[in-house]
N, C-alpha and C positions, 0 to 999 in steps of 0.2 A: 239428864245426861246430854249436855250440849255439845261438848267436844267429843270427837271420836275416841273411844278408849284405845289404849296401846299396851304393849308389853313392858313399857318403861325401859329403864336401863339397869335396874338391879337384877341379879341372877334369878331366873325363873325356870322351874322344871315343869314342862307340860306333860300331863299323864294321858296317854292315848290307848285306846282299845280298838285294834284294827283287824281286818280280815286277812288271813294268810293267803299267799299266792298272788297278790296283786302289787306290782312294784310302784304304782303311782303315788300312794300316800307317803311311802318312805322317801321317794325321790323329792317330793314337795317339802317334807319336814327337814330333809338335809339342806335343801336350798334356803329354806326359811332361816335356819340356824346360821348359814353362811352370811345372810343379810342382817340377822339379828343375833350377834354372838352371845348375848346374855341369856338366850333361850336354849335350853337343852330338852331332850325328850326322854320319857320313860314309857316305852311302848310294849304292850302285851298283844299277842296275836292269837286268833283262833279261827277255825273254819266258820263260814257263815251260819251253818246249821247250829253250831254250838253257841254262837253269839245270839241267835234267835232265842234259844232256850235260856241263856244266861242273862239277857239284857235287864229284866226287871230287878233281879237280885244284885247284879253288879252296880246298877245305877242307884239302888237303895243303900247298899252296904259300903261301897267303895267307889263313889262316883268319879269317872274319868273327866278330864277337862274336855276331851274330844273323843267321840265314839262313833264307829261305823254302826249305823242303825238298821235294824230290821223294820218291820211295819210299826208305825208310831202311835196309832190310836190309843192302845191300852197304856202305853208309857205316858201319854199326855193325861189320860183319865186318872192315872195314879200319881200325877204331879212329879214325875221323875225327870222330865226334860225342861230346860230353861226356855221360857218364852223369849223369842228373839226380836219382837216388834221394835223395841227401843234401838237395838243395834241396826235394824233395817232402816230406821228413820235417819240415824246419824251418818250411816255409811252410804245411804242412797240406794240400798238394794230395792226399795220400792219402785225405783225408776227403771229397773231392768224389765225385759219382756215378761209379762205376767205368767206366761205358760211355764217358765223355768221354775217358778216357786210354788205353783198351785198344789202340786202333789205333796208339799210339805206344810200346807196350811190346814188348820183344824178349827172348826167352829167351837164355841164355848162348850166345855164338857167333853170335847174330843170325840163326839159322836160321828160327825160328817167331815170327811176330808175334802180338800179342794177349795175351801173358803175359810175365812177367819184369820186367826193369828198364825205367825210363822214359828215353827218349832224345830226346824232343821235346815241345813243348807247342803248344797252339793259341791263335791270337789270337781265335778265336770258333769256334762249332760250326756249320758251314754245311750246307745241305741243298738238294738239287735236286728239281725237279718240272717243272710245265708252266705257263709264263706265257701269258696270252692277252689279245688286244686286245678290250676289251669292245664297242667300237663295231662292229668287224668281226664279232664273235660274234653281235651283235644282227641283223646283216644275214643270217646263216644260221640265225636262229631259235633260237640257243643262249641260254637264259635262266639255266641253272644248270650248274655243272661236270659233266662226264660221270661216271656212277656205275660204268660197266663199260668194258672195252676196246672192246666192240661200239659203245657210245655214242660213244666217241672216234672210231672208224672212220667212223661215220655223219656226224659233224661234219666230219671231214676231206674226205669225199666231197662234202658240201654246199659246202664252201669252194671246192673245185676246180670244181664246177659253176657257182658264182657268179663264176668268173674271178678268184678271190683266190689268193694263194700260201698253201697250207695250213700249211706249217711253215717257219719261219725257222731255219736251222741253218748252222753252219760245218763244213767238212770239208777245208780246205786247209792247206798247210804241213806242219809236223811233228806237229801235234796234231789228229787226226781227231775232229771234234765229233759225228759220228754215234754215237760211243761213248755219248753221253748218252741219246738215244732208245733205243739198243740195250739199255743196262743197265736202263732203265725198263721195257722190254718183258720183259726177263728177270725183273724183280721181279713183273710182271703174271702171268706164266705159272708161276713156280715159287717155292720158298722161298728166302729170302736167305741162310740159314746156309751152304749149300754154296758159295755165291759168295764169302762171307767166308773160308771155309776155303781156297779157292783163292788169294785175294788174300793171305792170311796165310801161304801156303806150307806148309799142313798136309800131311804125307806122304800121297801117293796122291790128292790133290785134282785134279779136272779141270774145265775150263770147257766141255768137249765132252759135254754131257748132253742127254737128250731134251727137257727143257723149254727149255734155252738154244737148242736147234736150232729149236724152235717160234718163239722170240723172234726169232732171226736171219732165219727165213723170213718172219716178219711184217714185219720191217724191209725186206726185199727187196720185199715186196708194196707197201709205201709208196713205195719208190724207183720201182718199175715203174709205179705209178699216177700218178707225177708230182707227189707231194706235197711234194717238196723243190725248191728253185730248180734250174734246169737247170745253172747254173754252181757248184753247191754245193762241188765239189772245188777250186774256185779261191777260195772265200770264207774269209777268216780271221775270228777272233773279233770283232775291232773292227768289221769290215765288217758282220758279222751284227747286232751291236748297233745300228749306225747305221741299217741298213735296217729293222730291227724298230721302232725308235723313229720312223722315218719312215712307218710304217704298211704296210710290205711284209712281210706274214706274219700269219696269225691266231694261230698257236701257236708257242711257242719252248721247247725243252727247255734249261733253264739253272738256275743256282743263286741262292739268296737273297742272295748278295753283290751282286746287281744291284737288290735291292728299293729301297734308298735312292735310287739313280740313277733308277729308273723312276718312283718317287713324285715326284721333282723334275721330270723331263722330261715326264711324261705323267700329271700328278696326276689321280687318280680314274678313269683310262681303262684301267688294267691290272689283270687278275685273276690269281690263282695257284691251282693245285690239285695235289694229289698224283696220281701216275700211278694210274689206276683198275685194279682187278684184272680178270683175264680172267673170273672167276666172280663173279656178284653176291654182295655180302656178304663177299668175301674180305678178308684183312688188307692194309693198305697197307704198302709198303716204299719206301725212297728211299736214294739215295746221300747219306750224311750223314757228314761227317768234319770233324775240326778243321782249321782253316787252319794247316797245320803249320809251325812254326819251331823251329830247333834252335840250339844253341851249339856252335861249333867246339871240338874236343877241345883244341886249343892256343890258344884265344881268349885275348887279353890281358886282357879285362875281363869274364870269365865271371860274376862275382858281380853286377856291375851289370846285365848282360843278364838274369840270373835275377830280379833285383828288378823289372825292366821286365815280364817275363812274369807275375810274381805281381800286379803293379799292374794290368795289363790285365784280369785276371780278377776283381779285388776292389775296385778304386777305382770309386766311383759315377760319376764323370765319364767314366772309361775305358769302363765298361759301357754308358753312354749312347751314346758314340761307336760302340761295337760294334753297337748296335741301329740307331741312326739313320743311320750311314754304311755299316756292313757289312750291315744288314738281317738279321742273324743273331743267334741266341741266344748270349750271352756264355758263355765257359767259367766254371768256378768253383763255389762251394758252391751246393747246391740252393736255399737261401733267399737267395741274393745279390740285391742291389737291382736292380729292373727299371724302366727309365724308362717314363713313360706313352707309349702309342702311339696316334696318331690313328685314329679309326674309319674304315673304308672304304679304308685305305691297303693297298698291296701288303705292306708290312712287317707289318701286322696279320695278313694271311692267311698269310704265311710263318711267323710265330711260332706261330700256331695249328696249322699243319701240322706244325711241329717237335714240338709237344706230342703230336699224334696218333701220330707215328712213335715217340716214346718209349713211349707207351701200348701200341702194337702190337709193340714191340721189333723194329722193321723197319729199323734203321739198317744200311747196308752201306758199306764203303769203296768207292772207285772202282776199277773193273776195270783202269784205266790204271795203278794203283799196285802191281800184283802184283810187278813187278821194276823195277829202274832203267831198263831198256831197252824194256820191253814196249809202252809207249805209242807212242814214236817209231818203233820198229823193227818192230812187229808189228801192233798194232791199226790204226794209221793207214794203212799201205800196204794192208792187207787190206780195210779199209772203203772206201778210195778205189777199189780194184779192184772191190768189190761194186757201187759206184755206176756204174762204167764197164762193168759186165757181164763183167768178166774174172775174177770169183771167185764161187763158189757159197756158200750158207749153210753147207753141210757142210764144204766146203773151208776156209772162213774159220775155223771153230772148230778144225778139225784142225791147221791151220797155226799158229794162235795157241798151241794146247796144245803143239805140238812145239817152237816157239820158247821157250815158258815152261820146258819141261823142260830144254832145253839151257842156258838162262840160270840156272835154279836150281842146276843141277849146276856150271856154270862159276863162279857167284858164290861 
């Protein structure tokens, strides 16, 4: 493959399998068709939990050209995803900052992530932290983002005293949203490298560490203090967003994919900060990962799907959509074009936070991505039990580690 593959000029229908509730992929596919009129899209959508469970079957029986991917190790082991190394060479993806792509690299056999061949790409590089409602924060005397975990604790206590819901979060269904604050607390208490080792399935890695236990105990303190909604175990992601937008909740642990949405719905009223460290002056870390998409190993239009992925990262209009709709930093070359971003917007804050995470080398993948089943089958039920008082912090980490070991062996 010497010349970069393209979609050509003959009519092509790209088959996509995307996640519901996120406007970015649709906005990009629409613009791509505008620029490539011969390409139309046939898109199926499901919730992420459903995609996680369906991925192997869909990729085996009816492979999409482009698919929103859950954790990729098992899919690679089962030869369900296309190896993208050739595309990376001809398009020059190898020249991009290496950290953008390492989470989507797998060593031969799919055992260890973070190195080896490229099996997926990102539509952008998203990052999580803490959103807050500025008007409610003013009511509790918070004029600047907290600098330490103790500052955040103090703000949560004040919110509770003022009769406000301190934290808007989801934890219902098959995807437990308390994994967001939990991983932020893990980043607050300890280094992020061992967490990445665990997610990347490095031999001997464990999630059951002293600093992660401190983080889980801290989350339990928040639960017991009543900082989450009483019905948090019945709240799904969409309900959390509508409640937070409606003013129910001072803080919310979520990702910059909501920045554009919040700028539209609550212009000027929402702020964002990175999780503060437990020790003053500590480095910041965040869950920061590509919005992962892959090409089915037996996809009919793999070359066209690859051109789309390259276009998303390099086309000026596509990168503008990535920032304005996705609220996130585009993938691509370090000097790629960036659209102007209005001052005082959430998007401005999230992009600045992303730059700080790059500086502190604090990007982590999401603890829910360690294996294909760990989110739905282990984190979620254990976090739901923690809320219900049926699980302890020690038991939670031991249980997740034990599930992880059997899944890694079984995978």
